[in-house]
Backbone as a printed PyTorch tensor [residue, N CA C, xyz], in Angstrom:
tensor([[[ -2.6550,  -0.8280, -53.7130],
         [ -2.7630,   0.5540, -53.2840],
         [ -3.8850,   0.7270, -52.2580]],

        [[ -5.0050,   0.0200, -52.4960],
         [ -6.1210,   0.0980, -51.5500],
         [ -5.7190,  -0.4330, -50.1800]],

        [[ -4.8720,  -1.4820, -50.1610],
         [ -4.4230,  -2.0430, -48.8880],
         [ -3.6010,  -1.0200, -48.1090]],

        [[ -2.7840,  -0.2580, -48.8050],
         [ -1.9580,   0.7530, -48.1490],
         [ -2.8310,   1.8590, -47.5670]],

        [[ -3.8380,   2.2770, -48.3050],
         [ -4.7500,   3.3070, -47.8120],
         [ -5.5420,   2.8150, -46.6050]],

        [[ -5.9660,   1.5650, -46.6620],
         [ -6.7150,   1.0050, -45.5330],
         [ -5.8200,   0.9300, -44.2930]],

        [[ -4.5800,   0.4600, -44.4590],
         [ -3.6520,   0.3970, -43.3330],
         [ -3.3720,   1.7860, -42.7680]],

        [[ -3.2090,   2.7570, -43.6270],
         [ -2.9610,   4.1300, -43.1860],
         [ -4.1640,   4.6690, -42.4140]],

        [[ -5.3630,   4.4130, -42.9160],
         [ -6.5770,   4.8710, -42.2460],
         [ -6.7370,   4.1990, -40.8770]],

        [[ -6.5210,   2.8830, -40.8080],
         [ -6.6240,   2.1580, -39.5440],
         [ -5.5870,   2.6780, -38.5520]],

        [[ -4.3760,   2.9110, -39.0180],
         [ -3.3170,   3.4200, -38.1540],
         [ -3.6710,   4.8000, -37.6110]],

        [[ -4.1880,   5.6790, -38.4520],
         [ -4.5740,   7.0220, -37.9990],
         [ -5.7280,   6.9620, -37.0040]],

        [[ -6.6990,   6.1080, -37.2660],
         [ -7.8190,   5.9710, -36.3420],
         [ -7.3650,   5.4050, -35.0070]],

        [[ -6.4350,   4.4580, -35.0420],
         [ -5.9050,   3.9030, -33.8050],
         [ -5.1890,   4.9560, -32.9890]],

        [[ -4.3780,   5.7980, -33.6360],
         [ -3.6800,   6.8780, -32.9410],
         [ -4.6760,   7.8880, -32.3890]],

        [[ -5.7160,   8.1890, -33.1490],
         [ -6.7190,   9.1540, -32.6920],
         [ -7.4510,   8.6210, -31.4600]],

        [[ -7.7220,   7.3200, -31.4340],
         [ -8.4230,   6.7650, -30.2700],
         [ -7.5380,   6.8030, -29.0240]],

        [[ -6.2350,   6.6180, -29.1970],
         [ -5.3200,   6.7180, -28.0550],
         [ -5.3040,   8.1450, -27.5370]],

        [[ -5.2070,   9.1140, -28.4330],
         [ -5.1670,  10.5230, -28.0330],
         [ -6.4670,  10.9330, -27.3490]],

        [[ -7.6100,  10.4530, -27.8650],
         [ -8.8990,  10.7960, -27.2690],
         [ -9.0290,  10.1520, -25.8960]],

        [[ -8.5160,   8.9370, -25.7230],
         [ -8.6140,   8.2300, -24.4600],
         [ -7.8050,   8.8730, -23.3480]],

        [[ -6.9280,   9.8040, -23.6680],
         [ -6.0920,  10.4300, -22.6570],
         [ -6.5730,  11.8150, -22.2610]],

        [[ -7.7770,  12.1840, -22.6400],
         [ -8.3080,  13.4980, -22.2940],
         [ -8.4750,  13.6840, -20.7930]],

        [[ -8.7880,  12.6250, -20.0730],
         [ -9.0600,  12.7260, -18.6420],
         [ -7.8410,  12.3990, -17.7810]],

        [[ -6.6650,  12.5160, -18.3500],
         [ -5.4470,  12.2380, -17.6010],
         [ -5.1750,  13.3430, -16.6020]],

        [[ -4.8710,  12.9460, -15.3530],
         [ -4.4890,  13.8960, -14.3010],
         [ -3.1560,  13.4470, -13.7460]],

        [[ -2.3930,  14.3770, -13.2640],
         [ -1.1410,  14.0210, -12.6180],
         [ -1.1410,  14.5720, -11.1980]],

        [[ -0.4610,  13.8440, -10.3370],
         [ -0.3420,  14.2150,  -8.9360],
         [  1.1530,  14.2460,  -8.6180]],

        [[  1.6760,  15.3730,  -8.1640],
         [  3.1300,  15.4980,  -8.0160],
         [  3.6970,  14.6640,  -6.8670]],

        [[  4.8180,  14.0140,  -7.1460],
         [  5.5540,  13.3210,  -6.0950],
         [  6.2840,  14.3780,  -5.2680]],

        [[  6.9620,  13.9450,  -4.2420],
         [  7.6630,  14.8940,  -3.3750],
         [  8.8780,  15.4900,  -4.0870]],

        [[  9.6120,  14.6500,  -4.8140],
         [ 10.7740,  15.0880,  -5.5790],
         [ 10.4860,  14.9310,  -7.0610]],

        [[ 11.0230,  15.8080,  -7.8830],
         [ 10.7580,  15.7430,  -9.3230],
         [ 11.3290,  14.5000,  -9.9810]],

        [[ 12.4040,  13.9530,  -9.4180],
         [ 13.0500,  12.8060, -10.0530],
         [ 12.7730,  11.4750,  -9.3500]],

        [[ 11.7190,  11.3980,  -8.5730],
         [ 11.4150,  10.1400,  -7.8870],
         [ 10.2260,   9.4310,  -8.5190]],

        [[ 10.1930,   8.1310,  -8.3290],
         [  9.0440,   7.3270,  -8.7320],
         [  8.3910,   6.8140,  -7.4550]],

        [[  7.1790,   7.2480,  -7.1640],
         [  6.5200,   6.7800,  -5.9390],
         [  6.3860,   5.2610,  -5.9350]],

        [[  6.4970,   4.7060,  -4.7310],
         [  6.2550,   3.2700,  -4.6050],
         [  4.7410,   3.0630,  -4.6440]],

        [[  4.3290,   1.8950,  -4.4280],
         [  2.9360,   1.4600,  -4.3700],
         [  1.9250,   2.6130,  -4.3540]],

        [[  0.9570,   2.5660,  -5.2250],
         [ -0.0990,   3.5760,  -5.3030],
         [ -1.4210,   2.8670,  -5.0740]],

        [[ -2.2850,   3.4900,  -4.2800],
         [ -3.5510,   2.8430,  -3.9570],
         [ -4.6830,   3.8580,  -3.8750]],

        [[ -5.8530,   3.4810,  -4.3870],
         [ -7.0660,   4.2800,  -4.2270],
         [ -7.6640,   4.0030,  -2.8630]],

        [[ -8.2680,   5.0190,  -2.2600],
         [ -9.0480,   4.7810,  -1.0490],
         [-10.3030,   4.0070,  -1.4450]],

        [[-10.9480,   3.4030,  -0.4800],
         [-12.1290,   2.5830,  -0.7690],
         [-13.2850,   3.3980,  -1.3330]],

        [[-13.4040,   4.6620,  -0.9130],
         [-14.4530,   5.5220,  -1.4510],
         [-14.0200,   6.2470,  -2.7190]],

        [[-12.7980,   5.9750,  -3.1680],
         [-12.2220,   6.5330,  -4.3920],
         [-12.1440,   8.0580,  -4.3820]],

        [[-11.9780,   8.6380,  -3.2070],
         [-11.7940,  10.0850,  -3.0890],
         [-10.3250,  10.4630,  -2.9800]],

        [[ -9.4600,   9.4870,  -2.6280],
         [ -8.0470,   9.7490,  -2.3920],
         [ -7.1660,   8.7530,  -3.1410]],

        [[ -5.9290,   9.1690,  -3.3620],
         [ -4.8640,   8.2950,  -3.8360],
         [ -3.7430,   8.4120,  -2.8140]],

        [[ -3.1900,   7.2920,  -2.4090],
         [ -2.0640,   7.2930,  -1.4770],
         [ -0.8690,   6.6200,  -2.1200]],

        [[  0.3370,   7.1200,  -1.8060],
         [  1.5620,   6.5290,  -2.3480],
         [  2.7170,   6.7650,  -1.3950]],

        [[  3.6760,   5.8540,  -1.4250],
         [  4.9150,   6.0530,  -0.6990],
         [  5.8150,   6.9580,  -1.5140]],

        [[  6.2750,   8.0460,  -0.9240],
         [  7.2000,   8.9710,  -1.5760],
         [  8.4080,   9.1540,  -0.6660]],

        [[  9.4010,   9.8580,  -1.1240],
         [ 10.6320,  10.0280,  -0.3660],
         [ 10.3490,  10.6560,   0.9920]],

        [[ 10.5490,   9.8820,   2.0630],
         [ 10.3830,  10.3720,   3.4210],
         [  8.9610,  10.5250,   3.9090]],

        [[  7.9970,   9.9530,   3.1860],
         [  6.6040,  10.1860,   3.5890],
         [  5.6360,   9.2610,   2.8520]],

        [[  4.3970,   9.3450,   3.2950],
         [  3.2570,   8.8430,   2.5330],
         [  2.5010,  10.0900,   2.1100]],

        [[  2.1630,  10.1810,   0.8400],
         [  1.4360,  11.3480,   0.3450],
         [  0.0460,  10.9010,  -0.0730]],

        [[ -0.9530,  11.6870,   0.3370],
         [ -2.3510,  11.3920,   0.0000],
         [ -2.9180,  12.5900,  -0.7420]],

        [[ -3.3840,  12.3370,  -1.9650],
         [ -3.9700,  13.3770,  -2.8060],
         [ -5.4830,  13.2250,  -2.8290]],

        [[ -6.1970,  14.3430,  -2.8540],
         [ -7.6310,  14.3140,  -3.1590],
         [ -7.7360,  14.1710,  -4.6650]],

        [[ -8.5170,  13.2340,  -5.1290],
         [ -8.5450,  12.9050,  -6.5530],
         [ -9.0550,  14.0600,  -7.4090]],

        [[-10.0550,  14.7850,  -6.9600],
         [-10.6830,  15.7960,  -7.8190],
         [-10.1270,  17.1990,  -7.6210]],

        [[ -9.0560,  17.3150,  -6.8400],
         [ -8.4160,  18.6160,  -6.6590],
         [ -6.9080,  18.4190,  -6.7440]],

        [[ -6.1700,  19.4630,  -6.5820],
         [ -4.7140,  19.3500,  -6.5310],
         [ -4.2150,  19.2880,  -5.0890]],

        [[ -5.1170,  19.2050,  -4.1270],
         [ -4.7330,  19.2120,  -2.7120],
         [ -4.1130,  17.8720,  -2.3160]],

        [[ -3.1310,  17.9490,  -1.4380],
         [ -2.5320,  16.7350,  -0.8950],
         [ -2.0350,  17.0080,   0.5130]],

        [[ -1.8190,  15.9160,   1.2490],
         [ -1.2460,  15.9950,   2.5940],
         [ -0.1120,  14.9880,   2.6480]],

        [[  0.9810,  15.3900,   3.2740],
         [  2.1470,  14.5430,   3.4020],
         [  2.2710,  14.0700,   4.8470]],

        [[  2.3820,  12.7620,   5.0260],
         [  2.5130,  12.1390,   6.3360],
         [  3.9470,  11.6120,   6.4570]],

        [[  4.7300,  12.1980,   7.3390],
         [  6.1520,  11.8970,   7.4260],
         [  6.4140,  10.5180,   8.0270]],

        [[  7.4910,   9.8950,   7.5080],
         [  7.9470,   8.6080,   8.0270],
         [  8.9380,   8.8410,   9.1710]],

        [[  9.4580,   7.7600,   9.7430],
         [ 10.4190,   7.8850,  10.8470],
         [ 11.7470,   8.4760,  10.3760]],

        [[ 12.2180,   8.0380,   9.2110],
         [ 13.4770,   8.5190,   8.6620],
         [ 13.2110,   9.4360,   7.4790]],

        [[ 13.9930,  10.4780,   7.3520],
         [ 13.7880,  11.4390,   6.2610],
         [ 14.0610,  10.8480,   4.8890]],

        [[ 14.9070,   9.8180,   4.8200],
         [ 15.2960,   9.2870,   3.5160],
         [ 14.6740,   7.9330,   3.1860]],

        [[ 13.5910,   7.5570,   3.8480],
         [ 12.9620,   6.2760,   3.5230],
         [ 11.7130,   6.4880,   2.6760]],

        [[ 11.4590,   5.5410,   1.8010],
         [ 10.2510,   5.5480,   0.9910],
         [  9.4580,   4.2970,   1.3380]],

        [[  8.2740,   4.4480,   1.9190],
         [  7.4800,   3.2690,   2.2650],
         [  7.1900,   2.4250,   1.0230]],

        [[  7.4170,   1.1120,   1.1200],
         [  7.2270,   0.2610,  -0.0500],
         [  5.7700,   0.0410,  -0.4470]],

        [[  4.8280,   0.2040,   0.4840],
         [  3.4110,   0.0530,   0.1530],
         [  2.5870,   0.8990,   1.1080]],

        [[  1.3610,   1.1710,   0.7100],
         [  0.4130,   1.8850,   1.5570],
         [ -0.9280,   1.1720,   1.4890]],

        [[ -1.7430,   1.3680,   2.5270],
         [ -3.0570,   0.7440,   2.5470],
         [ -4.0230,   1.6300,   3.3290]],

        [[ -5.2000,   1.8410,   2.7760],
         [ -6.2530,   2.5920,   3.4600],
         [ -7.0840,   1.6420,   4.3160]],

        [[ -7.5710,   2.1430,   5.4440],
         [ -8.4900,   1.3540,   6.2690],
         [ -9.8160,   1.2290,   5.5240]],

        [[-10.6200,   0.2210,   5.8540],
         [-11.8920,   0.0380,   5.1560],
         [-12.8160,   1.2610,   5.2360]],

        [[-12.7540,   2.0260,   6.3310],
         [-13.5910,   3.2220,   6.4580],
         [-12.8940,   4.4890,   5.9580]],

        [[-11.6830,   4.3480,   5.4210],
         [-10.8910,   5.4530,   4.8720],
         [-10.5540,   6.5370,   5.8890]],

        [[-10.5100,   6.1790,   7.1680],
         [-10.1190,   7.1430,   8.2100],
         [ -8.6190,   7.0860,   8.4850]],

        [[ -7.9690,   5.9940,   8.0640],
         [ -6.5550,   5.7960,   8.3500],
         [ -5.8190,   5.3360,   7.1020]],

        [[ -4.5100,   5.5600,   7.1060],
         [ -3.6310,   4.9940,   6.0880],
         [ -2.4250,   4.4400,   6.8150]],

        [[ -1.8830,   3.3350,   6.3100],
         [ -0.7600,   2.6870,   6.9660],
         [  0.3340,   2.3630,   5.9710]],

        [[  1.5440,   2.2320,   6.4940],
         [  2.7030,   1.8560,   5.6910],
         [  3.7710,   1.2850,   6.6020]],

        [[  4.6390,   0.4700,   6.0230],
         [  5.7980,   0.0000,   6.7580],
         [  6.8520,   1.0960,   6.7740]],

        [[  7.3840,   1.3720,   7.9510],
         [  8.4640,   2.3480,   8.1060],
         [  9.5940,   1.6500,   8.8670]],

        [[ 10.7040,   2.3010,   9.0270],
         [ 11.8740,   1.7080,   9.6530],
         [ 11.5510,   1.2290,  11.0730]],

        [[ 11.5240,  -0.0850,  11.2570],
         [ 11.2950,  -0.6630,  12.5720],
         [  9.8620,  -0.7170,  13.0520]],

        [[  8.9080,  -0.3830,  12.1820],
         [  7.5170,  -0.3470,  12.6450],
         [  6.5460,  -0.3580,  11.4720]],

        [[  5.2900,  -0.4990,  11.8400],
         [  4.1810,  -0.1970,  10.9310],
         [  3.5660,   1.0700,  11.5080]],

        [[  3.4390,   2.0900,  10.6820],
         [  2.8830,   3.3680,  11.1430],
         [  1.4780,   3.5190,  10.5790]],

        [[  0.5640,   3.9290,  11.4450],
         [ -0.8210,   4.1830,  11.0480],
         [ -1.1130,   5.6530,  11.3270]],

        [[ -1.4520,   6.3910,  10.2660],
         [ -1.7910,   7.8090,  10.3860],
         [ -3.2990,   7.9700,  10.3140]],

        [[ -3.8250,   8.8730,  11.1170],
         [ -5.2220,   9.2580,  10.9940],
         [ -5.2790,  10.3170,   9.9020]],

        [[ -6.0820,  10.0750,   8.8730],
         [ -6.1330,  11.0010,   7.7400],
         [ -6.5990,  12.3880,   8.1680]],

        [[ -6.0280,  13.3870,   7.5390],
         [ -6.3620,  14.8050,   7.7350],
         [ -6.0540,  15.3080,   9.1380]],

        [[ -5.1440,  14.6220,   9.8520],
         [ -4.6790,  15.0810,  11.1590],
         [ -3.1680,  14.8780,  11.2070]],

        [[ -2.5680,  15.2250,  12.2980],
         [ -1.1460,  14.9590,  12.5240],
         [ -0.9440,  13.7090,  13.3840]],

        [[ -2.0210,  13.0260,  13.7400],
         [ -1.9620,  11.8840,  14.6490],
         [ -1.4880,  10.6290,  13.9360]],

        [[ -0.6000,   9.8850,  14.6170],
         [ -0.1620,   8.5830,  14.1210],
         [  0.2220,   7.7110,  15.3070]],

        [[  0.3240,   6.4100,  15.0250],
         [  0.7730,   5.4520,  16.0350],
         [  1.6790,   4.4410,  15.3560]],

        [[  2.7710,   4.0900,  16.0320],
         [  3.6940,   3.0790,  15.5200],
         [  3.4510,   1.7470,  16.2070]],

        [[  3.4990,   0.6780,  15.4290],
         [  3.3850,  -0.6880,  15.9120],
         [  4.7210,  -1.3560,  15.5880]],

        [[  5.4990,  -1.6580,  16.6170],
         [  6.8720,  -2.1410,  16.4370],
         [  6.9370,  -3.5040,  15.7690]],

        [[  7.9840,  -3.6750,  14.9460],
         [  8.2680,  -4.9600,  14.3180],
         [  9.1940,  -5.7530,  15.2310]],

        [[  9.5490,  -6.9540,  14.8120],
         [ 10.4380,  -7.7920,  15.6210],
         [ 11.8400,  -7.2070,  15.7000]],

        [[ 12.3480,  -6.7250,  14.5850],
         [ 13.6970,  -6.1540,  14.5240],
         [ 13.5980,  -4.6430,  14.3770]],

        [[ 14.4590,  -3.9390,  15.0520],
         [ 14.4150,  -2.4740,  14.9980],
         [ 14.7880,  -1.9140,  13.6360]],

        [[ 15.5200,  -2.7000,  12.8350],
         [ 15.9820,  -2.1820,  11.5580],
         [ 15.2490,  -2.7720,  10.3500]],

        [[ 14.0940,  -3.3590,  10.5640],
         [ 13.3560,  -3.8990,   9.4190],
         [ 12.2030,  -2.9700,   9.0380]],

        [[ 11.9320,  -2.9340,   7.7480],
         [ 10.8090,  -2.1610,   7.2230],
         [  9.8620,  -3.1350,   6.5400]],

        [[  8.6590,  -3.3190,   7.0530],
         [  7.7220,  -4.2280,   6.3930],
         [  7.4350,  -3.7980,   4.9550]],

        [[  7.4550,  -4.7780,   4.0710],
         [  7.2570,  -4.5090,   2.6560],
         [  5.8040,  -4.2180,   2.3220]],

        [[  4.8850,  -4.9210,   2.9540],
         [  3.4670,  -4.7790,   2.6360],
         [  2.6690,  -4.8040,   3.9350]],

        [[  1.7360,  -3.8950,   4.0630],
         [  0.8830,  -3.8010,   5.2510],
         [ -0.5640,  -3.7560,   4.7840]],

        [[ -1.4540,  -4.4270,   5.5110],
         [ -2.8660,  -4.3820,   5.1390],
         [ -3.7510,  -4.3300,   6.3770]],

        [[ -4.9520,  -3.8050,   6.1810],
         [ -5.9790,  -3.7780,   7.2170],
         [ -6.8670,  -4.9990,   7.0790]],

        [[ -7.4180,  -5.4470,   8.1950],
         [ -8.4370,  -6.4900,   8.1400],
         [ -9.7160,  -5.8620,   7.5810]],

        [[-10.6270,  -6.6590,   7.0410],
         [-11.8570,  -6.1070,   6.4640],
         [-12.6960,  -5.2930,   7.4460]],

        [[-12.6330,  -5.6120,   8.7440],
         [-13.4060,  -4.8430,   9.7200],
         [-12.6260,  -3.6390,  10.2560]],

        [[-11.3590,  -3.4860,   9.8350],
         [-10.5520,  -2.3360,  10.2330],
         [-10.0020,  -2.4020,  11.6440]],

        [[-10.1560,  -3.5370,  12.3300],
         [ -9.6810,  -3.6520,  13.7110],
         [ -8.2310,  -4.1130,  13.8190]],

        [[ -7.6810,  -4.6890,  12.7360],
         [ -6.3370,  -5.2480,  12.7750],
         [ -5.5310,  -4.7550,  11.5710]],

        [[ -4.2080,  -4.7900,  11.7470],
         [ -3.2960,  -4.6050,  10.6200],
         [ -2.3400,  -5.7830,  10.6290]],

        [[ -1.8130,  -6.1260,   9.4710],
         [ -0.8870,  -7.2470,   9.3600],
         [  0.2710,  -6.8660,   8.4590]],

        [[  1.4200,  -7.4630,   8.7510],
         [  2.6160,  -7.2650,   7.9370],
         [  3.5350,  -8.4600,   8.1130]],

        [[  4.3700,  -8.6900,   7.1200],
         [  5.4100,  -9.6880,   7.2490],
         [  6.5630,  -9.0960,   8.0450]],

        [[  7.0020,  -9.8040,   9.0750],
         [  8.1550,  -9.4080,   9.8800],
         [  9.1220, -10.5910,   9.8960]],

        [[ 10.3000, -10.3960,  10.4310],
         [ 11.3170, -11.4390,  10.4310],
         [ 10.7830, -12.7050,  11.1030]],

        [[ 10.6140, -13.7690,  10.3060],
         [ 10.1880, -15.0580,  10.8370],
         [  8.7120, -15.2360,  11.0930]],

        [[  7.8720, -14.2550,  10.6870],
         [  6.4440, -14.3810,  11.0000],
         [  5.5950, -13.4040,  10.1890]],

        [[  4.3040, -13.6470,  10.2520],
         [  3.3150, -12.6410,   9.8790],
         [  2.7940, -12.1270,  11.2060]],

        [[  2.8690, -10.8210,  11.4040],
         [  2.4310, -10.2260,  12.6690],
         [  1.1120,  -9.5180,  12.4390]],

        [[  0.1520,  -9.7840,  13.3310],
         [ -1.1600,  -9.1460,  13.2720],
         [ -1.3530,  -8.3640,  14.5700]],

        [[ -1.5340,  -7.0540,  14.4270],
         [ -1.7240,  -6.1710,  15.5710],
         [ -3.1900,  -5.8000,  15.7310]],

        [[ -3.6320,  -5.6970,  16.9640],
         [ -4.9220,  -5.1100,  17.2740],
         [ -4.7050,  -3.5990,  17.2880]],

        [[ -5.4220,  -2.8480,  16.4570],
         [ -5.2100,  -1.4020,  16.3650],
         [ -5.4780,  -0.6820,  17.6720]],

        [[ -6.5100,  -1.0890,  18.3850],
         [ -6.8890,  -0.3850,  19.6100],
         [ -5.9010,  -0.6360,  20.7420]],

        [[ -5.5310,  -1.8900,  20.9660],
         [ -4.6920,  -2.2200,  22.1170],
         [ -3.1990,  -2.2400,  21.8030]],

        [[ -2.8510,  -2.4410,  20.5430],
         [ -1.4410,  -2.5700,  20.1710],
         [ -0.8930,  -3.9720,  20.3810]],

        [[ -1.6890,  -4.8560,  20.9850],
         [ -1.2510,  -6.2360,  21.1790],
         [ -1.1530,  -6.9320,  19.8240]],

        [[ -0.2890,  -7.9410,  19.7560],
         [ -0.1030,  -8.6300,  18.4840],
         [  0.0230, -10.1260,  18.6860]],

        [[ -0.1850, -10.8470,  17.5820],
         [  0.0280, -12.2840,  17.5180],
         [  0.9330, -12.5270,  16.3180]],

        [[  1.9690, -13.3500,  16.5200],
         [  2.8570, -13.7390,  15.4240],
         [  2.4460, -15.1050,  14.8980]],

        [[  2.3660, -15.2210,  13.5900],
         [  2.0830, -16.4870,  12.9190],
         [  3.3820, -16.9000,  12.2360]],

        [[  4.0730, -17.9430,  12.7610],
         [  5.4300, -18.2630,  12.3040],
         [  5.4920, -18.7170,  10.8490]],

        [[  6.6050, -18.3770,  10.2250],
         [  6.8480, -18.7840,   8.8460],
         [  7.5010, -20.1640,   8.8160]],

        [[  7.6060, -20.7050,   7.6340],
         [  8.2080, -22.0210,   7.4530],
         [  9.6750, -22.0030,   7.8780]],

        [[ 10.4120, -20.9860,   7.4310],
         [ 11.8140, -20.8240,   7.8110],
         [ 11.9050, -19.7170,   8.8530]],

        [[ 12.7290, -19.9100,   9.8630],
         [ 12.8110, -18.9280,  10.9420],
         [ 13.4020, -17.6000,  10.5030]],

        [[ 14.1480, -17.5970,   9.3970],
         [ 14.8100, -16.3620,   8.9820],
         [ 14.1900, -15.7300,   7.7380]],

        [[ 12.9780, -16.0890,   7.3900],
         [ 12.3670, -15.4570,   6.2200],
         [ 11.3620, -14.3910,   6.6410]],

        [[ 11.1890, -13.4140,   5.7710],
         [ 10.2460, -12.3260,   6.0110],
         [  9.2290, -12.3150,   4.8770]],

        [[  7.9850, -12.6060,   5.1640],
         [  6.9660, -12.5700,   4.1110],
         [  6.8860, -11.1730,   3.4790]],

        [[  6.8640, -11.1420,   2.1730],
         [  6.8250,  -9.8720,   1.4540],
         [  5.4070,  -9.3490,   1.2580]],

        [[  4.4430, -10.2380,   1.1710],
         [  3.0700,  -9.8420,   0.8720],
         [  2.1240, -10.6470,   1.7510]],

        [[  1.2410,  -9.9710,   2.4380],
         [  0.2510, -10.6390,   3.2870],
         [ -1.1280, -10.0670,   2.9740]],

        [[ -2.1560, -10.8750,   3.2170],
         [ -3.5080, -10.4060,   2.9310],
         [ -4.5130, -11.1810,   3.7710]],

        [[ -5.5210, -10.4660,   4.2590],
         [ -6.6470, -11.1000,   4.9550],
         [ -7.6500, -11.6050,   3.9210]],

        [[ -8.3940, -12.6600,   4.2920],
         [ -9.5260, -13.0710,   3.4630],
         [-10.6290, -12.0330,   3.6350]],

        [[-11.6000, -12.0410,   2.7500],
         [-12.6560, -11.0160,   2.7800],
         [-13.4950, -11.0760,   4.0580]],

        [[-13.5610, -12.2310,   4.7100],
         [-14.2950, -12.3180,   5.9780],
         [-13.3880, -12.0620,   7.1900]],

        [[-12.0940, -11.8780,   6.9610],
         [-11.1490, -11.5650,   8.0270],
         [-10.7740, -12.7260,   8.9230]],

        [[-11.1980, -13.9410,   8.5830],
         [-10.9290, -15.0860,   9.4530],
         [ -9.5650, -15.7230,   9.2210]],

        [[ -8.9940, -15.4840,   8.0500],
         [ -7.6930, -16.0700,   7.7330],
         [ -6.7610, -14.9870,   7.2060]],

        [[ -5.4740, -15.2610,   7.3390],
         [ -4.4550, -14.4150,   6.7340],
         [ -3.5460, -15.3310,   5.9250]],

        [[ -3.0170, -14.8100,   4.8140],
         [ -2.1720, -15.6430,   3.9640],
         [ -0.8970, -14.8910,   3.6110]],

        [[  0.1150, -15.6770,   3.2670],
         [  1.3940, -15.1160,   2.8460],
         [  2.1070, -16.1200,   1.9570]],

        [[  2.9040, -15.6050,   1.0560],
         [  3.7800, -16.4540,   0.2560],
         [  5.0580, -16.6810,   1.0340]],

        [[  5.4420, -17.9520,   1.1910],
         [  6.6500, -18.3150,   1.9180],
         [  7.5410, -19.1540,   1.0120]],

        [[  8.6940, -19.5200,   1.4990],
         [  9.6210, -20.3210,   0.7200],
         [  8.9540, -21.6300,   0.2920]],

        [[  8.6930, -21.7670,  -0.9940],
         [  8.1340, -22.9900,  -1.5400],
         [  6.6610, -23.2110,  -1.3180]],

        [[  5.9450, -22.2310,  -0.7850],
         [  4.5200, -22.4660,  -0.5210],
         [  3.7700, -21.1570,  -0.2860]],

        [[  2.4530, -21.2790,  -0.2970],
         [  1.5730, -20.2340,   0.2070],
         [  0.9530, -20.8130,   1.4610]],

        [[  0.9610, -20.0500,   2.5450],
         [  0.4490, -20.5640,   3.8120],
         [ -0.6910, -19.6720,   4.2860]],

        [[ -1.7030, -20.3030,   4.8880],
         [ -2.7840, -19.5530,   5.5280],
         [ -2.8070, -19.8930,   7.0070]],

        [[ -3.2420, -18.9420,   7.7970],
         [ -3.4140, -19.1330,   9.2290],
         [ -4.7910, -18.6370,   9.6110]],

        [[ -5.4480, -19.3180,  10.5440],
         [ -6.7020, -18.8290,  11.0970],
         [ -6.3350, -17.7300,  12.0890]],

        [[ -6.9730, -16.5750,  11.9600],
         [ -6.6590, -15.4190,  12.8060],
         [ -7.2980, -15.6030,  14.1670]],

        [[ -6.4700, -15.5090,  15.2130],
         [ -6.9830, -15.5840,  16.5830],
         [ -7.4670, -14.2050,  17.0050]],

        [[ -8.6210, -14.1400,  17.6740],
         [ -9.1210, -12.8220,  18.0870],
         [ -8.2480, -12.1950,  19.1630]]])
């Protein structure tokens, strides 16, 4: 009988700790009530949350209910990932045929074209110094200079593969991607 009481007490305390741990839960509305936002990311200063939603990237201020919606090229596309610049002045996402970079809290954006007009990069990231963005495109990892728009392609192992995930090293000197049967790194050319 004592074992049953102990189990009951432990179970109740466990449930109480779960309920108490959820006191600080906040919700941020997606664009549509029945959608699940893609990739969610905190800004580096932890003041914003960004996510891909139907037809846009949405950025919420964490401590308020305020948000801003940054439209994509197509009304019915949901960006698969989002990434904040290191200084939190920009947010980027793959959109149909390009990587789009929006200046936060403005209407300004710039598109950086992919190799194919109908491809949407799955993952986009900023370099640690914020001067470059990178994404997997058909047959390569493409790194764009944000200021000039010029790019360098780093070829993949197979000519017809598209890297799904790319990332700069913390010093920005290398970029890496998972490819067919391997992980590959490239030294980034300035």
